[in-house]
C-alpha positions as CSV (number, residue, x, y, z in Angstrom):
1,M,4.3,-26.4,20.8
2,G,5.4,-23.7,23.3
3,Y,3.7,-20.7,24.8
4,F,4.8,-17.0,25.3
5,L,3.2,-14.1,27.1
6,A,2.8,-10.6,25.6
7,G,1.6,-7.5,27.3
8,D,0.8,-3.9,26.5
9,L,1.2,-1.9,29.8
10,G,-0.3,1.6,30.0
11,G,-1.2,4.1,32.6
12,T,-4.9,3.4,32.2
13,K,-5.2,-0.2,31.0
14,T,-3.0,-3.3,30.7
15,I,-3.6,-6.0,28.1
16,L,-2.1,-9.5,28.5
17,A,-2.3,-12.2,25.9
18,L,-1.0,-15.8,25.8
19,Y,0.2,-17.1,22.4
20,A,1.2,-20.6,21.2
21,T,3.9,-21.1,18.6
22,T,2.8,-23.1,15.6
23,E,4.3,-24.4,12.4
24,Q,2.9,-21.4,10.6
25,G,3.9,-18.8,13.2
26,Y,2.0,-18.1,16.4
27,A,-1.6,-18.1,17.4
28,L,-3.6,-16.2,20.1
29,I,-4.8,-18.5,22.9
30,R,-6.5,-16.0,25.2
31,E,-6.4,-12.3,26.0
32,Q,-7.6,-10.2,29.0
33,R,-7.7,-6.5,29.8
34,F,-7.1,-5.1,33.3
35,S,-7.5,-1.7,34.8
36,S,-4.0,-0.7,35.7
37,S,-4.8,1.6,38.6
38,V,-6.6,-1.3,40.5
39,Y,-3.2,-3.0,41.0
40,D,-0.3,-2.0,43.2
41,D,2.2,-3.6,40.8
42,F,2.5,-5.5,37.5
43,P,3.2,-9.0,38.9
44,G,-0.2,-8.9,40.5
45,I,-1.8,-8.7,37.0
46,I,0.4,-11.5,35.6
47,A,-0.5,-13.7,38.6
48,D,-4.3,-13.1,38.1
49,F,-3.9,-13.8,34.3
50,L,-2.1,-17.1,34.8
51,H,-4.1,-18.3,37.8
52,G,-6.3,-21.4,37.1
53,H,-4.8,-22.1,33.7
54,E,-2.6,-25.1,32.8
55,E,-0.7,-23.4,29.9
56,H,2.5,-21.7,31.2
57,P,4.6,-19.4,29.0
58,Q,8.3,-20.1,28.5
59,M,9.1,-16.5,27.8
60,A,7.4,-13.0,27.9
61,A,7.7,-9.6,26.3
62,F,6.1,-6.4,27.5
63,G,5.6,-3.0,26.0
64,V,5.8,-0.4,28.7
65,A,4.6,3.2,28.7
66,G,7.9,4.7,29.8
67,P,11.6,4.6,29.1
68,V,13.4,1.2,29.3
69,A,17.0,1.0,30.4
70,G,19.1,-1.8,31.9
71,G,16.3,-4.3,31.9
72,R,14.1,-2.0,34.0
73,A,11.3,0.4,33.2
74,R,9.0,2.7,35.2
75,I,5.6,3.5,33.8
76,T,5.6,7.3,33.6
77,N,2.0,7.9,34.5
78,L,1.6,5.0,37.0
79,G,4.7,4.6,39.0
80,W,5.2,0.8,38.6
81,L,8.8,-0.4,38.4
82,I,9.1,-3.2,35.9
83,D,12.2,-5.4,36.3
84,Q,12.8,-8.2,33.8
85,K,15.0,-10.1,36.2
86,V,12.4,-10.1,39.0
87,L,9.7,-11.2,36.6
88,R,11.9,-13.9,35.1
89,E,12.5,-15.4,38.5
90,Q,9.0,-14.9,40.0
91,F,7.2,-16.5,37.1
92,Q,9.9,-19.0,36.1
93,L,10.4,-17.7,32.6
94,A,13.4,-18.4,30.4
95,E,13.5,-14.8,29.1
96,V,11.7,-11.5,29.6
97,L,11.9,-8.7,27.1
98,L,11.0,-5.1,27.8
99,L,10.5,-2.4,25.2
100,N,8.9,1.0,25.1
101,D,5.2,0.8,24.2
102,L,5.5,3.1,21.3
103,E,8.4,1.1,19.9
104,A,6.0,-1.8,20.1
105,V,3.4,0.1,18.1
106,A,6.0,1.1,15.6
107,R,7.0,-2.5,15.1
108,A,3.4,-3.4,14.4
109,V,3.1,-0.8,11.6
110,S,4.4,-3.2,9.0
111,I,1.8,-5.9,9.8
112,L,-1.3,-3.8,10.3
113,P,-4.0,-4.7,7.8
114,P,-5.7,-1.9,5.7
115,E,-8.9,-2.3,7.8
116,D,-7.0,-1.1,10.9
117,L,-5.9,2.1,9.2
118,L,-7.8,5.3,8.4
119,V,-6.1,7.3,5.6
120,V,-6.0,11.0,6.5
121,N,-3.6,12.0,3.7
122,G,-2.6,9.6,0.9
123,G,0.5,11.5,0.1
124,A,3.3,10.0,-2.0
125,P,5.1,7.5,0.2
126,V,8.9,7.0,-0.5
127,P,10.0,3.4,-0.6
128,Q,12.2,2.6,2.5
129,G,11.5,6.2,3.8
130,S,11.6,6.8,7.5
131,M,8.3,6.5,9.4
132,A,7.0,8.1,12.6
133,V,4.4,7.1,15.2
134,L,2.6,9.5,17.5
135,A,0.1,8.2,20.0
136,P,-2.0,10.2,22.5
137,G,-3.2,8.0,25.3
138,T,-2.9,8.6,29.1
139,G,0.3,10.3,28.0
140,L,1.8,11.2,24.6
141,G,4.0,8.5,23.1
142,E,6.3,8.9,20.1
143,A,8.6,6.5,18.1
144,Y,10.1,6.2,14.7
145,L,11.3,3.6,12.2
146,S,14.2,3.7,9.8
147,W,15.3,1.3,7.0
148,N,18.4,-0.7,7.9
149,G,19.1,-2.2,4.6
150,T,16.9,-5.3,5.0
151,G,13.9,-4.1,6.9
152,Y,12.6,-1.4,9.2
153,A,14.1,-1.0,12.7
154,A,11.9,0.7,15.4
155,Y,13.3,3.1,18.0
156,P,11.7,4.6,21.1
157,S,11.5,8.4,21.9
158,E,10.4,10.5,24.8
159,G,9.5,13.3,22.4
160,G,6.1,13.8,24.1
161,H,7.9,15.6,26.9
162,V,9.5,18.3,24.8
163,D,8.5,21.9,25.3
164,F,5.0,22.7,24.2
165,A,5.1,25.4,21.4
166,P,1.9,27.4,20.9
167,T,0.9,28.4,17.4
168,S,-2.0,30.7,18.2
169,E,-3.0,33.4,20.7
170,M,-5.3,30.9,22.4
171,E,-2.6,28.3,22.7
172,Q,-0.2,31.0,24.0
173,A,-2.7,31.8,26.8
174,L,-3.1,28.1,27.5
175,L,0.7,27.9,27.9
176,S,0.7,30.8,30.3
177,F,-2.1,29.3,32.3
178,L,-0.2,26.0,32.6
179,R,3.1,27.6,33.4
180,A,1.6,29.0,36.6
181,E,1.2,25.4,37.8
182,H,4.1,23.5,36.2
183,D,7.8,24.1,36.0
184,H,7.8,22.5,32.5
185,V,4.9,22.4,30.1
186,S,5.3,19.6,27.6
187,Y,3.2,18.5,24.7
188,E,2.0,15.7,26.9
189,L,0.4,18.2,29.3
190,V,-1.8,19.4,26.5
191,C,-2.1,16.6,23.9
192,S,-3.1,13.5,25.8
193,G,-5.7,12.0,28.1
194,K,-4.4,14.0,31.0
195,G,-4.0,17.0,28.8
196,I,-7.7,17.3,27.9
197,P,-8.6,18.3,31.5
198,N,-5.8,20.9,31.4
199,I,-7.3,22.5,28.2
200,Y,-10.8,22.4,29.8
201,R,-9.6,24.1,33.0
202,Y,-7.9,26.8,31.0
203,L,-11.1,27.5,29.0
204,T,-13.3,27.6,32.1
205,E,-10.9,29.0,34.8
206,G,-8.6,31.0,32.5
207,A,-10.8,32.1,29.7
208,G,-14.1,32.2,31.7
209,M,-16.2,30.0,29.5
210,K,-19.4,28.8,31.1
211,V,-20.2,25.1,31.8
212,P,-23.6,23.7,31.1
213,P,-25.3,22.4,34.3
214,D,-25.6,18.8,33.0
215,L,-21.9,18.7,32.1
216,Q,-20.9,20.2,35.5
217,A,-23.0,17.6,37.3
218,A,-21.4,14.8,35.3
219,L,-17.9,16.2,36.0
220,D,-18.6,16.5,39.7
221,A,-19.6,12.9,39.9
222,A,-16.6,11.6,37.9
223,T,-13.2,10.4,39.1
224,D,-11.8,10.8,35.6
225,I,-13.2,13.8,33.8
226,T,-11.5,13.1,30.4
227,P,-14.1,10.5,29.2
228,V,-16.9,12.8,30.4
229,L,-15.6,15.7,28.4
230,M,-15.1,13.5,25.3
231,G,-18.6,12.1,25.6
232,H,-20.2,15.5,26.1
233,A,-18.5,16.8,23.0
234,L,-19.5,13.9,20.9
235,E,-23.0,13.3,22.1
236,K,-24.3,16.8,23.1
237,G,-22.0,19.2,21.2
238,G,-21.4,21.4,24.2
239,E,-19.4,24.5,23.3
240,V,-16.7,24.2,26.0
241,A,-16.3,20.5,25.4
242,L,-16.1,20.8,21.6
243,L,-13.5,23.6,21.9
244,T,-11.5,21.5,24.2
245,L,-11.3,18.8,21.5
246,E,-10.7,21.4,18.8
247,I,-7.6,22.6,20.7
248,F,-6.5,19.0,21.4
249,F,-6.6,18.1,17.7
250,A,-4.9,21.4,16.6
251,V,-2.0,20.7,19.0
252,L,-1.8,17.1,17.9
253,A,-1.6,18.1,14.2
254,A,1.1,20.7,15.0
255,E,3.2,18.1,16.9
256,A,2.6,15.5,14.2
257,G,4.0,18.0,11.6
258,N,7.0,18.6,13.9
259,M,7.7,14.8,14.1
260,A,7.4,14.4,10.4
261,L,10.0,17.1,9.8
262,K,12.4,15.8,12.6
263,F,12.4,12.3,11.2
264,L,11.7,13.2,7.6
265,S,9.1,10.5,7.7
266,T,8.6,10.2,3.9
267,G,7.4,6.6,4.5
268,G,4.4,7.9,6.5
269,L,3.3,9.2,9.8
270,Y,1.0,7.1,11.9
271,L,-1.3,8.3,14.7
272,G,-2.1,5.7,17.3
273,G,-3.2,5.5,20.9
274,G,-6.5,4.5,22.5
275,M,-8.1,7.9,22.3
276,L,-8.3,8.6,18.6
277,P,-10.6,5.8,17.5
278,R,-13.2,7.1,20.0
279,L,-12.8,10.7,18.9
280,L,-13.1,10.1,15.1
281,P,-16.7,11.6,15.0
282,A,-15.1,14.9,16.0
283,F,-12.0,14.6,13.8
284,D,-11.8,16.9,10.8
285,P,-9.2,15.6,8.3
286,K,-9.0,18.8,6.3
287,R,-8.5,21.0,9.3
288,F,-5.9,18.5,10.7
289,M,-3.9,18.5,7.5
290,E,-4.0,22.3,7.3
291,R,-2.3,22.5,10.7
292,F,0.0,19.6,9.9
293,V,1.5,21.2,6.8
294,S,1.6,24.7,8.4
295,K,5.4,24.9,8.6
296,G,6.3,27.7,6.2
297,R,8.7,26.6,3.5
298,M,8.4,23.0,4.5
299,A,4.6,22.8,3.7
300,G,5.3,21.3,0.3
301,I,7.3,18.4,1.7
302,L,4.7,17.8,4.5
303,S,1.9,17.6,2.0
304,T,3.5,14.6,0.3
305,I,3.8,12.6,3.6
306,P,1.1,9.9,4.1
307,V,-0.8,10.3,7.3
308,K,-2.8,7.4,8.8
309,I,-4.8,6.8,12.0
310,I,-4.4,3.4,13.6
311,T,-7.9,2.4,14.5
312,T,-7.2,-0.7,16.5
313,D,-6.1,-0.5,20.2
314,R,-4.2,-3.8,19.8
315,A,-1.4,-2.4,17.7
316,G,1.0,-2.2,20.7
317,L,0.1,-5.8,21.7
318,N,0.6,-7.0,18.2
319,G,4.1,-5.4,18.1
320,V,5.1,-7.0,21.4
321,A,3.9,-10.4,20.2
322,L,5.8,-10.1,17.0
323,T,8.9,-9.1,19.0
324,A,8.6,-12.1,21.3
325,F,8.1,-14.5,18.4
326,R,11.1,-13.2,16.5
327,A,13.2,-13.6,19.7
328,I,12.1,-17.2,19.9
329,Q,13.0,-17.7,16.2
330,E,16.4,-16.2,16.8
331,H,17.0,-18.4,19.8
332,H,16.1,-21.6,17.9
333,A,18.3,-20.5,15.0
334,H,21.4,-20.3,17.3
335,R,20.8,-23.6,19.1
C-alpha cells in the first residue's frame, strides 16, 4: 500500500488530504483545511499537514487557483509561487503534478454523485457533448470538457478575466464605476467573492443607497466584508445586501450563458465554487435561467442545456485525487 497527497489551493482556503492506494482504488486517510492567508507560502502548509504523522506520500497532486505553465503556478489572488520541482525535492516526493483548480473540478464532474448536484435546468443532454464549469470563489474560475473518443478530457481556461459586458442600465453604471478604478474590468471583478464588495460599493457610493446602521457596524468591524454582506442578505433581507446578490446572480447567469455558447456545452453546464452552496437560499432558478437563455436567436439552444450546481466544496479535491491516482496507475502500467 502506498500513499499520495492531494490538495485544492485557493485564495481563501487550502484543503490537503492524504490517500492510500488499495486493491479497489484509493481511500481517504485524513483531510485538513487551512486558511491560505495565514501562511507565507505553500510548503509551510504541507509541512504542518505532514508533521507528527508516520505516513509519508510517495507523490502529490495539487489544483491551483491560477494558470499552470512549465511546472510552475502562481495563485492569482494570493501571490504564492508553486514550483513542482521545489516541492518534489523539499518533501522527497517521486512526482508532483500541478493543474488548474477548475480543471480539477471539471475532472470531478464525471464522478460526482447525484446528492452533490442541484438541478437548475434538466434540459436535454447530448451524449458525449461538451461540458463547461463556472465557479465563483475568491476569483472566478472557468474550465471545459470535451469528448476525446474514449472519455472526457478537461481543459483549463482563464475566461474569468475576459471583459465584463453589462446587459442592463444598472450594470452599465457599475461598469463605469469600476472603470474609474481599474484599467481592465473583468467578470471576476464583479462575479466572485472579491466582486461582491465591488457591487456593494457601487450601490452605496455610486448609486447612493443607504446602509442600515447594524450592517454598517458589522462592515466596519470586518476584515473581509463579503461574508458580512452575504449573511446580512440571507438573514436580515437588507435592501442593499439583497440587491448586491441579485446583481451577482444576474451577472453569473449571463456569463454562464456565454460559456455555454462558446463551448456549445450540450452535455451540461456546471456551477461550482465555495460561494454558491451558501447562497442557495437567495438563488432564484427561474430568474437565473431567464438571464442564462437571454441570447437572442440562441435562446432555444440554451434552453436545452442542462444546468447544475455543484453543492459540495470537495469537488476540486476529488478531481485532484482522481488525477493523482490515474497517474499512479499509468506509472505502474509502464513499469
